[in-house]
C-alpha positions in Angstrom: -10.9 47.7 5.9 -11.0 45.2 8.8 -8.3 42.3 9.2 -8.6 39.9 11.7 -6.3 37.3 12.9 -7.2 34.4 15.4 -4.3 32.3 16.5 -4.9 29.0 18.1 -3.0 27.0 20.1 -3.4 23.0 19.0 -2.6 20.0 20.6 -1.7 16.2 19.2 -5.3 15.6 19.3 -6.7 18.9 18.0 -4.4 18.1 14.8 -5.6 14.2 15.2 -9.3 15.4 15.1 -8.4 18.0 11.9 -7.2 15.2 9.6 -10.3 13.1 10.4 -12.1 15.8 9.3 -10.5 16.7 6.3 -9.6 12.7 5.8 -13.5 12.2 6.2 -14.3 15.3 4.0 -12.6 13.7 1.2 -14.0 10.5 1.4 -17.5 12.2 1.1 -16.2 14.0 -2.2 -15.1 10.3 -3.3 -18.7 9.3 -2.7 -20.3 11.8 -4.9 -18.3 11.4 -7.7 -15.5 14.0 -7.3 -11.9 14.2 -7.0 -10.4 17.5 -5.2 -7.3 17.1 -7.3 -5.7 20.5 -4.9 -6.1 19.3 -1.9 -2.6 21.2 0.1 -2.5 23.2 4.1 -4.0 26.3 2.2 -7.2 25.1 1.1 -8.3 23.8 4.9 -9.9 26.6 6.7 -9.5 26.2 10.6 -12.7 27.6 11.8 -12.0 26.9 15.0 -9.7 24.4 17.2 -12.3 21.6 16.4 -13.9 22.5 12.8 -11.8 22.2 9.7 -13.8 23.2 6.4 -12.3 21.9 2.7 -12.1 24.9 0.0 -11.1 25.9 -3.2 -13.4 23.5 -5.9 -11.8 25.4 -8.6 -9.8 22.6 -9.6 -12.3 19.9 -8.8 -13.8 17.3 -11.4 -16.7 15.6 -11.3 -16.3 11.7 -12.4 -18.7 9.8 -14.8 -20.0 6.2 -14.0 -17.4 4.9 -16.1 -14.5 7.2 -16.0 -11.0 5.8 -14.7 -9.2 9.0 -12.9 -6.4 6.8 -11.1 -5.5 3.8 -13.4 -4.0 1.0 -10.2 -1.4 -1.3 -11.2 -0.6 -4.0 -9.5 2.7 -5.3 -9.6 3.8 -8.7 -8.1 7.7 -9.5 -7.2 9.3 -12.4 -7.3 
Protein backbone atom coordinates (compact mmCIF):
# COMPACT_ATOMS: atom_id res chain seq x y z
CA UNK A 1 0.00 0.00 0.00
CA UNK A 2 1.37 3.37 -1.02
CA UNK A 3 0.07 6.65 0.40
CA UNK A 4 0.96 9.87 -1.39
CA UNK A 5 0.55 13.14 0.48
CA UNK A 6 0.68 16.35 -1.52
CA UNK A 7 0.89 19.69 0.25
CA UNK A 8 -0.45 22.78 -1.51
CA UNK A 9 0.45 26.32 -0.56
CA UNK A 10 -2.72 28.21 -1.38
CA UNK A 11 -2.91 31.94 -1.85
CA UNK A 12 -6.08 33.91 -1.19
CA UNK A 13 -6.57 34.06 -4.96
CA UNK A 14 -6.39 30.24 -5.17
CA UNK A 15 -8.88 29.87 -2.32
CA UNK A 16 -11.34 32.24 -3.99
CA UNK A 17 -10.94 30.38 -7.29
CA UNK A 18 -11.67 27.05 -5.57
CA UNK A 19 -14.68 28.48 -3.71
CA UNK A 20 -16.02 29.79 -7.02
CA UNK A 21 -15.66 26.33 -8.59
CA UNK A 22 -17.55 24.70 -5.71
CA UNK A 23 -20.32 27.31 -5.96
CA UNK A 24 -20.58 26.72 -9.71
CA UNK A 25 -20.69 22.96 -9.12
CA UNK A 26 -23.53 23.34 -6.63
CA UNK A 27 -25.41 25.62 -9.04
CA UNK A 28 -25.01 22.95 -11.73
CA UNK A 29 -26.44 20.29 -9.41
CA UNK A 30 -29.38 22.57 -8.65
CA UNK A 31 -30.01 23.07 -12.37
CA UNK A 32 -30.29 19.27 -12.67
CA UNK A 33 -32.73 19.16 -9.71
CA UNK A 34 -30.30 17.55 -7.26
CA UNK A 35 -29.64 18.54 -3.67
CA UNK A 36 -26.22 17.40 -2.39
CA UNK A 37 -27.23 17.60 1.33
CA UNK A 38 -23.70 17.04 2.67
CA UNK A 39 -21.47 19.79 1.30
CA UNK A 40 -18.52 20.25 3.63
CA UNK A 41 -14.76 20.63 3.33
CA UNK A 42 -14.30 16.85 3.60
CA UNK A 43 -16.41 16.37 0.46
CA UNK A 44 -14.33 18.68 -1.71
CA UNK A 45 -11.24 17.15 -3.31
CA UNK A 46 -8.39 19.42 -4.35
CA UNK A 47 -6.94 18.04 -7.57
CA UNK A 48 -4.31 20.77 -7.54
CA UNK A 49 -4.10 24.46 -6.59
CA UNK A 50 -6.60 25.37 -9.32
CA UNK A 51 -9.11 22.50 -9.49
CA UNK A 52 -11.68 21.29 -6.94
CA UNK A 53 -14.14 18.40 -7.26
CA UNK A 54 -17.30 17.83 -5.23
CA UNK A 55 -17.64 14.23 -4.01
CA UNK A 56 -19.88 11.99 -1.87
CA UNK A 57 -23.27 11.96 -3.49
CA UNK A 58 -24.47 9.20 -1.15
CA UNK A 59 -26.88 11.58 0.55
CA UNK A 60 -27.95 13.41 -2.62
CA UNK A 61 -31.61 13.64 -3.48
CA UNK A 62 -33.19 14.01 -6.90
CA UNK A 63 -36.10 16.39 -6.82
CA UNK A 64 -39.15 16.06 -9.01
CA UNK A 65 -40.62 19.00 -10.85
CA UNK A 66 -43.14 19.86 -8.11
CA UNK A 67 -41.10 18.75 -5.09
CA UNK A 68 -40.24 21.50 -2.67
CA UNK A 69 -37.18 20.73 -0.60
CA UNK A 70 -36.94 24.23 0.85
CA UNK A 71 -39.82 26.44 1.82
CA UNK A 72 -39.32 30.19 1.82
CA UNK A 73 -41.10 32.31 4.37
CA UNK A 74 -40.95 36.06 3.93
CA UNK A 75 -41.54 38.09 7.06
CA UNK A 76 -42.06 41.86 6.87
CA UNK A 77 -41.39 43.72 10.12
CA UNK A 78 -42.94 47.15 10.56
